[in-house]
Phi, psi and omega in degrees: 000133182282164181295338185274342180285145182265146175256131174260132172245133183283130174241150185270346186260131176290149182293129180091350183254125173291149179280171176300320180295314180297324180291323180290322178293322181291320168305319176293320177297316178297318179297321177302317181290326179296315186295319179295324184292320183290329175293332182273348181080038183290152176291167179302329183299329179269321185279332181293312178300328187287317179297319182291324177298320186284327178291315175304310178303315180296316179298317181296324179297314183294323184289322182288332178287323175296312182296328180281313187272334179086359177227166182292135179283349180278122179290339179273359183283153183286334181263018186287135180238122179297146170299144175259127177270123179253145178278157177251008177294330183279334186266336178241150177285156177297149181281154180161175175286140176294141171265148181252142181246000000 
């Protein structure tokens, strides 16, 4: 391929939509900020919108996980399905020295 040709890479994330990992990290940062504000004795005008944003973000995370996994992320929910661990022994041959015939 010449240096002037363009290469196309497939991505799994839609443009403009944050991934679940990004949303989780943002929620954890917001929780840390909330703890700092509470520790400093900030007023309700600062704390309430931050708490609402955290609740909205957690709801979006839960919705994205359900849409991705197809099951409820809450283990107490009736439609919760545990992740299945699959073995690789059936998919790959055993390791060893190649035999010559």
